N, C-alpha and C positions, 0 to 999 in steps of 0.2 A: 391491844389483844391478840394473843398468838391464835392463828388458825388451827383447827383441829386436823391432825393428820388422819387419813383414812386407811385402816388396815387392808391387807390382801383379802382376807375373808369378807369384809364389808364391801370391797369393789366387786368382787366375784358374785356375791349374793344380790347386790343392786342391779348387776348387769342382766340377770335372768329374772330375779323375782320382782323387781321395780321397774321393769322395762316399759311399762305403761306410763309411769310417771318421770322417768329419767331416760336420756339417750343412751342406749347400750353401745353406741358407737363412739362415746366419748373417749378421750385420750387415757383417762384414768383406768377405764374398764379394759382397753386394749392393752395397757401396761399390765394389769393383773392377769390377763390371759397369758402373755408372754412369760411373765414371772412363774405363773403356774406350770407352763408348759416346760420350762427349763428346770423347774423343781422335779417334775414328774419324769422328764426324759433328759437327764443331765448330759448323757454322752452322745446322743443322737437326736438332732433337731428334726423330728418327723413331721412337722406341720409347716405349712406356708401360708402367709397372710395375702389375700387377693382382694382387689377391689372389683366388684362385679360389673362387668360390661353389659349384661343383660340380666332380666329377671330369672331366678333360680328357685328351686326348692331345696331345703336342707335335707340331710339324711334323715331327720326326725319329722319331716313334713312341714316345717316352718318356711315362710316366705323370705326370700332373699332378694331385696329390690335393687334395681340397677344403681351403681354408685356406692352401695354399702359394703363394708368389709366382711369378709367370711374366711373361714379357714379351711384348708384341704389337707388331707393326708394320702399319701400314695404308699400302697403296700400290698401284701399278698393276703390269702385267706377271705375273710368276710369283708375287707376293706379293698377288694379287687377295683382296679382303676382309681379314679379320684373321687373320694367321698367328700361332699361339701357340708360343713357345718356352720351354721350362723353364730354369731357372738353370743347371744344368750344360751345356746346349747352347749358350746365350748365351756363357757363360764360355770354352767350348771354342773357338768361333768367333773371339772376341775374342783369345784367347791365341795361336792359329795365324795369326791376322792380323798379330801383332806390334805391338799397340797400346802396348806398354810402351816401344817405341822411338820412338813419336810425341811431338810436344810436349805437355808436361803441361797439363792443364786446371785442376785444383784441388789435387791432393795427389799425393805419390809413394809413400807407405807407409801401412800400417795398423798402429796401435798397439793390441794386444790387451788390455793393462791399462787403458787409457783409454777402449777401444771408440770410437775416433775416428780420423780420417785425419789424417796429418801430411804436411808438404811439407819434405823433406830438402833442404838447400841444399848445392851444392858450394862450393868455396873462394871462386870469383868471386861467386856469388850471396850468400854469407854477408857478404863484404866490402862489396858494394852496400847490403845491409841495414843493416850497421852504420854506413856513411856516411850513409844516409838517417836513421836514428834520430838520429844525432849533428846532422844539419842540421835536423831537426824539433824538437829539443829546446828548450824555452824557456829553459834555463839556459845555452845556449851562446851567447856573444856573437856577432853578426854584424855587419858593416859598418853596416847600417841601425840596428840598436839602439845602436851606438856614437855615431851621428849624423854620421859622416863620409861616409858613402855611397860610400866608397872614392876620394874625390876629395881630392887633395893640393893646398893653396893655400900660397903663399908669403906670409909677413906682410911688409907694406910700410910 
């Protein structure tokens, strides 16, 4: 039986809405946050993942316990200094920002059995991938491999 893949939206939602029933620090939730951050800020990685060395408070007032992962952003304006955001808060911000509708950075789903992210392809993407594999395969003859280079000459 094939395991169910978990979408980016489901991972982000579970990280903040189901945090009483699941561990927001799970690898799948951290993947979802990074995927969401790269989708939201594709050219400038503005956040940094930090392991708390002591107890902190999130910018929204949540507790960050020593040993937990949190995110921080350095910048100007209202984010003067280093604002700390706990995993559930970052997940909530990204979920409501709609990052799952933004162009994919690296992956689309989380596979809990493999503990890895995967990129599911739609029919068009799968067809392109199969064509590329066929073209890149050394066993498939190409015009250059046959020596004719696509040029037809008449014998005279």
